[in-house]
N, C-alpha and C positions, 0 to 999 in steps of 0.2 A: 411502431416503436415500443420498447418496454420502458415504462415510466414509473418512477417511484417518487411519490410526494411525501416529504418529511415535514411533519407539522407537530404542534404540541406547545406546552407551556415553556416560557423562557427559563433557562437554567436546567432543562431536562436532558440536554445533550444533542440538540439538533445539529449543531456545527460538527460535532464528532461523528454523527451518523453520516452527514454529507461528505465529510472527508474520507470516511470508510468506503463509501460508494465511489468517490472519485478515484481511489486507489484500485478499484475494480474496473476502471476505464469507463465509468459513467460520466457523461457530460453533466456537470453540476452548476446550478445557479441558485443563489439564496435571495430571500426577500423579494420574490417576484410578485408584482401586483396581480391579484387574482383575475381581474378582467382581461389582462394581457395573456393569460395562460394558454387559451386556445390558439391564438396567433403565434405565440412562441413555439408551441408544439408543432404547428404547421410548418414553421420556418425550419425547425430542427429536422423534421422528417424529410426535407428536401436534400439534406446532406447525407451522401452515401456512407460516409465514414462514421456517422452518429446513429447508433442503433439503440442506445440506452441512455437515459437521462435521469438524474436525481434533482428534484426541485424543492427548495425550501419555502414554505409558506407559514407565516405566523400572524400574531395579532396586529402587526403593523398594517395589515390589509384592511383593518377597521370594518366599516359597515359592509364592504364588499363580501365579507365572509358569509353573509346570509345567502348569497347567490351560489355558494359552492356546490350544492346538489345538482343544480341545472348545468353549471359549467363542467363539472366532472362527468355528468351523464353525456354531455355533448362530445367530450374527448373519447369516451368509450364507444360512442356511436360511430365515431370516425374510424374505428378499427384498431385503436391503440390499446395495448395492455397497460392497465393502470392499477397501481397498488398504493394505498394511503397508509402510512405509518404515523401513529399518534404517540408521541413521547410524553410521559407524565412522571411525576414524583410527588411524594408528600410535601406539604407546605414547609414543614420544619427543615427538610433536606434542601429544598430550593432556597430557603432563606439563608441557610448555612453556606451554600455554594456562592450566593451573591456576596455574602460577607467575606468569604475567603478570597474571592477574585476581585473584590472591591468594585464590582460592576453595579450599575443602577438598573433596576427593572425598567423596561421601556415604557410602561404605563404608570409608573409610580409618581405620585405627587407628594404625599406625606407618609402613607401607610403601605408597606409592601404586601401585607396580607390582603388589604382591600384591592391592591393592584392585581394580585394573583386571582382573586375572586372575579374581578371584572374580565381578566384575560380568559379565564375558563368559560365565562358567559359568552364572550365573543367567539370563542373557538368551538362552541357547542355544535354548530352545523358540521364542522370538519370532523369532530369526534364521531358524530353519527355516521359519517361516510367512511370511517376508518376500517381497513381490513384487519389491522392488528393494533392493539394498544399495549405499549411496552412501558412498564413501570421501571424506571431507572434508579429508583431510590436506593436499592441495595447493590447497584452496579458501579464499579469503577469505570473510568472512561476507556481504558484498554479492554475491559470486559464488554462494554457496549459496542466498541469497534469490532471485536471478534464476533459478537452476536449478529451484527448487521452484515458482516462479510460472509459468515456461514449461511445466512438466510438468502443472500443474493449472489453468491459466487456461482458462476456458470458451472454445470456439471462437467467434470474432466479438466478444469483449470487447476494449475498448480503454481507454486512459488517459482518465479522467474529468477534464475541464477546467472550472474556474470562472474566467470573466473578470469582473473586478470594477472598476467605476469608483469613484474616490474623490477627495476634495479634500485637498490637502496641508495646508490650514489646519485640517483636522479630525484630522490625524495619520495616520501610515503604518499600513496594515493589517498587523498582526503575522503573519497567516497566509500572507502573500504569498510565493511562491517566486521570482517575477520581478516587478520594478517598472519600469514605463516612465513617463517624465515627458514630458507633452505641453504644458507651460506655455509653450513657445516659439511655439506656433501662435497665429494670430490669435484674439482673444477676443471671442465674441459678447456678453459682459457689457457691452462699451462701445458696443454698437449698441442704441439706445433701444427699438426694437420687439422685439428679441430677448432683452433682459436678463431679462424675467419668465418666459421659456420655458425648456425644458430640451433636452438633446441628443436626446430622444425625439421632439421636434417636427420636422416635415419642414423648416421654414425654417432651423432651427439646424443640422440635419444637412447641408443643402446648403451653408450658409455655411462649416462646418468641413471637410467632405469634399471640396468642389470646389476648395479652395485647393491650388496646386501644392506647397507645402511639406508639406501633409498627404498628398498622393499619394506624394511621395518617401519620407516617413516610413513610410507603410503598406507600401510595397514592401520596404523594408529590414527593418522590424519583422516582417513575415510570414516572410521568409527566416530571420531570427534565431530566431523562435519555433518554426518547423518543425524547425530543427536541434536546439533545446533539447528540444522535446517528444519527438523521436525518441530523444534520449539518455536522457530520463526513462523511456521505455518499455523501453529496453534494460537500464536499471538496475533495473527492476522496480517503479517507482513506479506507483501506481494512481490517485492524485489529484494535481492540480497547480492552483495558484491564480496567475493572472496579473493583476496590478493595474495599472490605467492611471490616472495621476493628473494632474489639472489643479489650478487654485488652489482652487476651491470645490466641485468634484465635481458640477457641474450641467450644463455645456455640452459642452466639448471631450472630456473623458474619457468621457462618456456616449455620445456619437456614435461615438467611435473604438472603444470596447469592443464596441458592437453590430456595427460593421463588421468588426472582427477575428473575431468569432464566425462570421460568414458566410465569411470568407476561410479560416479554419482548420477549418471544420466538417466537411469531407469525411472520412467514416469515423471520426469521433470524437464522443464525447458531450460537448457543451458547454452549460454554463448561464451566464447573464449576470445579474449582480447590480449594482445601482447603489446603493452604500452611502450616499451623502450627498445624493442628490436630495431637495430639499425642505428642506435645512438652510441654504440660502442660498448663492448663488454669490459670487464675489468677483474682484477684480482680481488 
């Protein structure tokens, strides 16, 4: 298995890092007691569908942290790929973050600076084992997320895109990141022989796609979507839903969603779903 242990001081961004790994299809678990780590890894390795895992370990493991060198050596000896990321930040930054979120440091009794000092002492063995120490003091949480994903994204993986056709008369899809409205285009619903068909039929596709307004729309929409998707990838998004809407979701949106999948499909994973086909078109 490929294992990434995320550790470090409280407030440095461990939860953000784990969520970033989870979005890359890592199986993630937080606050795992260190003595249980070898057994947990052994259990995960029996699952064929689990090849990568992100594990959060922090000062709540207490005295068990002193045994981390031997425990991690045992995992590596078992043949697993193991990387330890240690997240840290200056005390003033950590104190500000705790103040802004109104969270209490897990080791704090009265003085947060004393708690941070004790936490760093307890985490000393894990820091010694770290393959990388990341100072998050100057990073925003989106920047940290992008850094973690750039570091651990498998070579050749790309943003996964879902193109969805829908009908406005049936409601907006709440999962959509981008919504495009194509109700201004000529409507096959008003052509007697086309009305019973859908945008998946060649006659309807040609009626919709061959119109000059559609060609102009597709050219501009493709440029817009390529720019947006590139921004999504830089931000670290792993999934995006683009919804194309017409009145009933049977003709125009179906044809255009399928055509956009072809135009945007180079080097990307794209799925197409027609939400409202069969529910009845409309004017």
